[in-house]
VOGU-3710 file (C-alpha; in Angstrom, 3 decimals, decimal comma):
1> xxxxxxxxxx> -17,951/13,694/-11,742  -14,235/11,848/-12,355  -14,809/8,263/-12,597  -11,204/6,452/-11,391  -10,081/2,876/-12,056  -8,861/3,137/-8,682  -9,034/5,734/-5,497  -6,021/5,250/-3,421  -7,246/6,410/0,256  -3,856/6,507/2,737
11> xxxxxxxxxx> -0,678/8,311/3,179  1,940/10,458/1,738  5,520/11,124/3,109  8,195/12,392/2,265  11,382/9,742/2,776  14,347/11,046/4,520  17,325/8,509/3,892  20,650/8,583/4,903  23,588/6,088/4,786  25,360/5,391/7,754
21> xxxxxxxxxx> 28,605/2,919/8,489  26,830/1,785/11,468  23,605/3,277/13,380  24,528/5,388/16,591  24,154/4,303/19,856  22,258/5,936/22,824  24,067/9,720/22,926  26,353/8,979/19,854  26,935/11,296/16,987  27,892/9,568/13,595
31> xxxxxxxxxx> 28,144/10,890/9,909  26,092/9,874/7,192  26,007/10,756/3,619  24,457/13,092/1,821  20,494/13,330/2,748  18,479/11,894/0,296  14,828/12,687/-0,278  12,254/10,593/-1,942  8,364/10,928/-2,723  7,240/7,740/-0,333
41> xxxxxxxxxx> 4,191/6,707/2,222  1,924/3,667/1,176  -0,765/5,211/0,166  1,316/7,946/-2,692  2,968/4,397/-3,840  0,311/2,555/-4,557  -1,104/5,325/-6,755  2,147/6,027/-8,499  2,189/2,299/-8,959  -1,411/2,037/-10,535
51> xxxxxxxxxx> -0,946/5,068/-12,527  2,196/4,084/-14,335  0,860/0,876/-15,066  -1,994/3,083/-16,911  -4,614/2,844/-14,740  -6,761/6,190/-14,247  -6,152/6,848/-10,689  -6,685/9,287/-8,096  -5,364/9,953/-4,756  -7,350/10,618/-1,423
61> xxxxxxxxxx> -4,622/12,054/1,311  -3,713/14,852/3,288  -0,008/16,935/2,919  1,004/20,137/4,482  1,674/23,454/2,958  5,154/23,243/2,717  8,172/21,827/0,475  7,796/18,219/1,112  3,962/18,294/0,161  5,036/20,022/-3,024
71> xxxxxxxxxx> 7,291/17,478/-3,759  4,695/15,002/-3,005  2,240/16,540/-5,181  4,646/17,074/-8,135  5,378/13,618/-8,133  2,067/12,256/-8,228  0,711/14,561/-11,001  4,128/13,627/-13,144  2,934/9,716/-12,646  -0,110/10,678/-13,912
81> xxxxxxxxxx> -2,273/10,636/-10,732  -5,310/12,912/-10,322  -4,505/14,949/-7,030  -7,906/16,700/-6,846  -8,829/14,710/-3,783  -5,587/15,489/-1,988  -6,414/17,787/1,038  -3,550/20,492/1,897  -2,613/21,996/5,494  -3,844/21,289/8,789
91> xxxxxxxxxx> 0,195/20,243/10,060  3,272/19,346/8,180  3,755/16,865/5,531  3,822/13,376/6,999  8,274/12,453/7,353  9,874/9,032/7,812  13,621/9,310/8,830  15,443/6,793/7,833  19,410/5,500/8,166  20,365/2,598/6,252
101> xxxxxxxxxx> 24,061/0,545/7,162  25,822/-1,094/4,474  24,286/-4,120/5,045  20,608/-2,521/4,303  19,311/-2,819/7,431  17,364/0,340/8,224  16,400/2,349/11,085  12,724/4,223/10,446  11,108/7,367/12,774  7,849/7,942/11,125
111> xxxxxxxxxx> 6,251/11,452/12,187  2,872/11,339/10,770  2,132/15,105/10,168  -0,789/15,865/8,070  -1,474/12,103/7,468  -2,708/11,603/11,338  -5,380/14,850/9,975  -6,875/12,737/7,567  -10,400/12,283/9,187  -13,732/10,595/8,958
121> xxxxxxxxxx> -15,337/14,174/7,953  -12,812/13,997/5,189  -13,953/11,036/3,868  -17,774/11,839/4,250  -16,735/14,930/2,156  -14,876/12,525/-0,546  -17,975/10,460/-1,262  -18,230/11,686/-4,877  -15,096/10,649/-5,148  -15,362/7,384/-3,584
131> xxxxxxxxxx> -18,569/6,506/-5,641  -17,067/7,215/-8,886  -14,196/4,698/-8,377  -14,266/0,889/-9,595  -12,264/0,079/-6,521  -11,287/1,903/-3,378  -7,609/0,944/-1,842  -6,323/1,365/1,587  -3,493/0,523/3,888  -3,254/1,589/8,009
141> xxxxxxxxxx> -0,801/4,646/7,767  -4,033/7,184/8,097  -6,241/6,968/11,623  -8,580/3,850/11,653  -11,579/5,489/12,276  -10,735/6,966/8,923  -10,245/3,890/7,319  -13,213/2,419/8,465  -15,283/5,633/7,354  -14,124/4,734/3,941
151> xxxxxxxxxx> -14,660/1,298/3,910  -18,118/1,989/5,151  -18,851/5,019/2,235  -17,324/2,544/-0,617  -19,704/-0,256/0,113  -22,553/1,993/0,608  -22,068/3,167/-2,703  -21,313/-0,506/-4,359  -17,462/0,315/-4,895  -15,280/-2,463/-4,436
161> xxxxxxxxxx> -12,627/-2,112/-1,395  -9,111/-3,343/-1,254  -7,490/-3,533/1,965  -3,660/-4,089/3,095  -3,693/-3,552/6,860  -0,300/-2,286/7,437  1,111/-1,160/9,462  -1,012/-4,053/11,147  -3,258/-2,911/14,095  -6,436/-4,088/15,224
171> xxxxxxxxxx> -9,562/-3,580/12,968  -13,340/-3,511/13,742  -15,058/-6,869/12,452  -17,307/-4,969/10,152  -14,255/-3,365/8,756  -12,873/-6,368/7,666  -16,330/-8,157/6,722  -16,706/-5,173/4,332  -13,367/-5,729/2,372  -13,747/-7,238/-0,921
181> xxxxxxxxxx> -10,088/-8,174/-0,693  -7,502/-8,268/2,271  -3,828/-8,339/1,385  -1,439/-9,327/4,065  2,019/-10,612/4,381  2,959/-12,891/6,953  3,675/-10,330/9,545  0,422/-9,093/9,195  -1,666/-12,421/8,827  -0,120/-13,247/11,946
191> xxxxxxxxxx> -0,976/-10,035/13,579  -4,681/-10,060/12,652  -4,768/-13,933/13,490  -2,754/-13,452/16,812  -5,881/-15,223/19,133  -6,427/-17,858/16,326  -4,596/-21,493/16,270  -4,384/-20,962/12,696  -1,455/-18,141/13,556  0,801/-21,176/14,822
201> xxxxxxxxxx> -0,265/-23,598/12,129  2,299/-21,602/9,679  1,224/-22,120/6,666  0,004/-19,541/3,925  -3,137/-21,525/3,428  -4,027/-21,902/7,093  -3,782/-18,301/7,519  -5,611/-17,664/4,367  -8,566/-19,942/5,439  -8,674/-18,403/9,141
211> xxxxxxxxxx> -9,110/-14,749/7,501  -11,952/-15,304/5,178  -13,819/-16,314/8,368  -13,521/-12,766/9,284  -15,616/-11,789/6,412  -13,707/-10,449/3,572  -14,582/-12,227/-0,043  -11,003/-12,925/-0,877  -7,712/-12,980/0,687  -4,048/-12,717/-0,684
221> xxxxxxxxxx> -0,696/-13,492/1,383  2,301/-11,910/-0,279  5,198/-14,481/0,064  8,194/-12,333/-0,816  10,369/-13,646/-3,733  7,918/-17,185/-3,584  5,020/-14,866/-4,865  1,572/-14,953/-3,417  -1,268/-17,074/-2,397  -4,752/-16,182/-3,499
231> xxxxxxxxxx> -7,467/-17,463/-1,758  -11,145/-17,613/-2,814  -14,498/-17,458/-0,364  -15,579/-20,738/-1,724  -12,191/-22,368/-0,247  -10,266/-22,426/-3,481  -6,486/-21,457/-2,853  -4,092/-21,223/-5,113  -0,345/-20,122/-5,166  1,374/-18,313/-7,634
241> xxxxxxxxxx> 5,076/-18,012/-7,755  7,046/-15,150/-8,659  9,174/-14,485/-12,103  12,919/-15,347/-10,388  15,156/-11,842/-10,503  17,961/-10,505/-9,022  16,599/-7,836/-6,245  18,498/-4,630/-5,790  15,911/-3,095/-3,103  12,706/-4,357/-1,904
251> xxxxxxxxxx> 11,717/-0,650/-0,778  7,889/-0,105/-1,845  7,883/-3,606/-3,615  4,277/-4,123/-1,516  2,785/-1,470/-2,117  3,314/-1,748/-6,223  2,169/-5,168/-5,885  -1,472/-4,437/-3,940  -1,571/-1,212/-6,208  -1,777/-3,475/-9,539
261> xxxxxxxxxx> -3,498/-6,073/-7,936  -6,499/-3,453/-6,940  -6,471/-1,893/-10,351  -6,504/-5,414/-12,205  -9,425/-6,553/-10,302  -11,429/-3,650/-11,224  -10,293/-4,055/-14,659  -12,236/-7,483/-14,627  -9,572/-10,138/-14,286  -10,459/-13,080/-11,819
271> xxxxxxxxxx> -8,337/-13,077/-8,733  -5,730/-15,552/-9,845  -5,277/-13,281/-12,746  -5,287/-9,933/-10,986  -2,380/-11,808/-8,526  -0,295/-13,122/-11,577  0,309/-9,668/-12,890  0,794/-8,066/-9,594  3,623/-10,249/-8,832  5,009/-9,672/-11,855
281> xxxxxxxxxx> 5,011/-5,752/-10,964  6,491/-6,494/-7,109  9,099/-8,485/-9,241  10,204/-5,576/-11,702  10,255/-3,196/-8,670  12,793/-5,109/-6,770  15,482/-4,876/-9,697  15,520/-1,086/-9,004  16,545/0,724/-6,090  13,430/2,999/-4,252
291> xxxxxxxxxx> 10,195/2,814/-4,036  8,321/4,833/-6,668  11,465/5,158/-8,503  11,371/1,306/-9,319  7,754/0,887/-10,517  7,178/-0,586/-13,835  5,675/0,362/-16,726  2,873/-1,934/-18,651  5,778/-2,556/-21,203  8,250/-3,366/-18,784
301> xxxx> 6,014/-5,920/-16,713  4,953/-7,708/-20,029  8,819/-8,631/-20,879  9,085/-10,358/-17,752
//
C-alpha cells in the first residue's frame, strides 16, 4: 500500500482567465485578452505545493473525462503528485471563469462540475488511501458530507486531519472537533464565529481561542503579509511574521501555505516550526504570477 506524507482530498479546477479593461455591466459585451488556461482548485493547488517541496503526495479528487481533466492530471503528475486516487468521469471537469481588471480585481464564476460529484461513497471506497497517509488535508470546494466522511474515515484510521474551511460553510460540530488543525483566514474565522462574541473582538488571538473551544487540537489564523498566528489547545499562541517580499500575485498563496503546513506537521515539526516554514512558502508564492506555477521548491524556500 502506497504511504503518503500527505493525501489531499479536494477540488481540481481549470481556471480560465481573461484580462479586461473593465468588467461588463448587465447586457454589455466587452473585449478581453487571449484566454489563459491554468490548473487550479484548492485541492489540486495544495497537492502541487507539497509535492514541489519534496513531500510524497497523493490527490483524491474527481475530474471529467475531457481535455481539462487531462490537463489537471498531467500537471499533477509533472509536479510529482500520485494521481491513482483521482476519479475520472461523472460530470465535466470543474471550471472557474475569471475576469481580471487592470487594478488586479477579479470576478469569478465557478462551475463545480465533477468536484460536486465526489461522494461519501467515493471516500469510503478510498479508505485504504486515507489510512496509508500521515496527514489528510481538506478544503470545502467538494460536498460537505464528503468532507465529513473523509474526516471521520481519517480519524478512525489514526490519520491526522488538517482542514481549511474555504470557501466557508457551516460545518457539523463533530467534523470540527475531529480536526488536528484548523487553518483559517480572517474571513473564514469570522464566518465560523458569526454567532460568537469573539467575532466582534477583532483579534486573531480571540478568534483562535474561540475556535479552539469547538474541539480542534490547534488553530492557525493566516494574516496575509503579516504572517500567521499559531494557537495550541493548551492556550499558547504565537505570531509568526512573514519574510518581507514584493508581492506580484497572491493567487493560490493560501493553498501553498496550507499544503506546506500539513506536510511539515506530518513530518514531525511542532506547530510553530511548521507555520514558520509554511509562512516562507506562502511568501515565495506571491512573488510570481499564477497559482501552481508560482509554488517554490524547498531550495527556494531555504533561500528566503
